[in-house]
N, C-alpha and C positions, 0 to 999 in steps of 0.2 A: 637792195637785195635783202633776203631774209636775215643774213648774218649782221646786217647793219641795224636791225630792229633792237631797241634797247631792252625790251621785255618780250622775248620770244614766246613766253607762255601765254601772253595776251593775244597773240596773233591767231591762234586756233587751238583746237583741242587735240593735241598730239598724244597726250598721256591719258590712259584709262586706268581705273582701279584694278589692282591695289597700288597703282603708282600715283605719285604727285609730281607736278612739273616744277622744276627749279631753273630759273633763268641765269645766264652767264654769258660768256662769249658765244656759247651754244646752249640750246635747251637740254635738259637732262630729265628723263622720267625716272624718278627715284622711288625705291620701295618705301611704302608707309611703315610705320611702327607695327611690329608683329609679323613682318615678312622679311625675308633675306634674299639677296640677289645671288643667283646661281651663275649668271654670266651677263655681259652687257652687249646689247644689240646696237649697232651703229646705223645712223640714217645719213649716209653720204657725209657732207660737211656741215649739216645743220644741227645735229644733235645725237643723243644716245638714249637708250632705254634699258633699265634693269629688267631682267626676266626674274620675276619674284616667286618665291614659294612660301607657304605659311610656316611659321615657327611654332612648334609644339612646346609651349612654355611648361607644360605639365611634366615633361620628361626631365627637366632640369630644375632643381629646387632654387637655384640662383636666378632663375628667370621668372619665378612667380612668388607671390606673397601669401599664398594659402597656408593657414595654420593647421595644426594637427586635428582640430575639430572640424575640418572641412575636407571636401573631395574636389580636387582640381579637374576641371573639364575644359578641354581645348576647344576653341572656336576660331573661325577664320579671322586672323589678325589680332586675336585677343584670347583671353581665357576667363573662366568664371570659377569662383570658389563656392561650391555648393555645400551647405551645412549637412553634417551627418545626421542620422536619425535622432530625434529628440533634442536637437540643437537648433538655435535660431541666430540670425545675423545680429551683430551689435549695431545699434543705431548709428547711421552715418559711416558705417564701415562694412563694406561687402566682402572683405577679405578675412574677417574674423567672426567666429561663432561661439556662442556660450550655451550652456544648458538652459532649458526652457524657464526654470524657476530661479536661475542664478542671480538675476538682477532684481529679484523680489517685486514682480510686477503688481502684486496685490497690495503692496505697502503693508501697513500694520492693520489694515481693515479686513484681511482675510488670509486664508491659508492656500498657498499655491500647490496645485496637483498637476503632475506631468501626464499628458496623454501622448498618443503616437503623433509625433511632430507637431504637437500643440500643448496647450495647458489650459486649466480653468481655475478660477478662484472660488474657493468655498468661503463665502462672505460671512462675517460675524453679524450678529443680530443688529439690525438698524442700518445695514448697508446692502446694496444690490448693484447689479451691472457686471460687465465682463471683468472689470478691474476693481470691483467693489468700491467704485468712486462716486456712487450715487447714494445720498442719504435717503433712507426710507422715511419720508415725512408722515406717511399714513400710519406706519407702525409706531412712530414716535408719538403721533397724536393719540392713537389708540391706547398706548401705554400711559400717557398722561391722563386720559379720561378714566382709565382703570384705577389709577392712583387716587384720583379725585373721588370717584365713586366709592372706593374702598375706605377712604378717610371719612366720607359722610356716613356710610353704613356703620363704620366702627364707632363714630361719635354717637349715632343713634342707639346702638347696642349698649354703649357705656351709660348713656342717659337712662335707658330702660332698666339696666341693672341697678343704677343708683336709686331710681324711683321705687323699684321693687324692694330694695333693701330698706329704704325709709319706711315703706308701707308695712313690711313685715315687722320692723322695729316698733312701729306705732301699735300694731295689733298685739304684739307681745306685751307692751306697756299697758294697754287697755285691759287685756285679760288679767294681768297681775293686779291692777287696781280693782277690778271686779271681784277677784278672788279675795282680796283683802277686805273689801266692803262686806262680802257675804260672811266672812269669818267674824267680823265685828258684830254683825246682826245676830249671829248664833250665840255669842258670848252671854247676853242677859238670860236667854232661855236656859242655857246650860247651868248658869248660876242659880236660877229659880229651882231647877230640878234638884240640884245639890242641896239647897236650903230645905226643900220639902222632905227630902229623904232624911236629912238630919233631924227635923222636927218629929218625924214619925218614929225615928229611932229613940229619941229622948222621951217620947210619950210612954208613961207607965203601962198604959193598957196595951200598947203594942209590944212592950217588953214581956208582959205576962203571956201573951199569946205566943 
């Protein structure tokens, strides 16, 4: 007979959701977690069945683990903790929520800005991506090229300034030597003029006049 079967639950599908079958001397259709039995229905001498109703876990704080940053939503046989606006779930924990930027998703590579139920990272120079976790190699290469070009141009400019300074110095020295030579050439002529003037002054005929 059915009562002699060691596992009545394997004999047939007597229980339907939200019940689960439990074997014993007789089978019993037991309410699953999230449901409660309002009364027990008997099936002659072969088993019993719980008549189940859903438990609203959100009406009792002791029945749910939703934190203050969440809103409890009742579902058939369970509940869900939904994050409030501008909050997000903690990784691997669907019962707890934190503010969008609280866990510093941008790291030290950018500044986290809160949007409506979202966030974005204002990346620092040299980083890109949603979390600023991508190094901008193109920008890095461009900066390096700019530094190299700037160094080369600076060196060229410095060289031009040095050459110009040396050239100007040489021109000034050359001009000074030329002026000194011209002065030396004029000295004999000036001496001759002075000697002639003195001879004329000493001439008695010139004195009488």
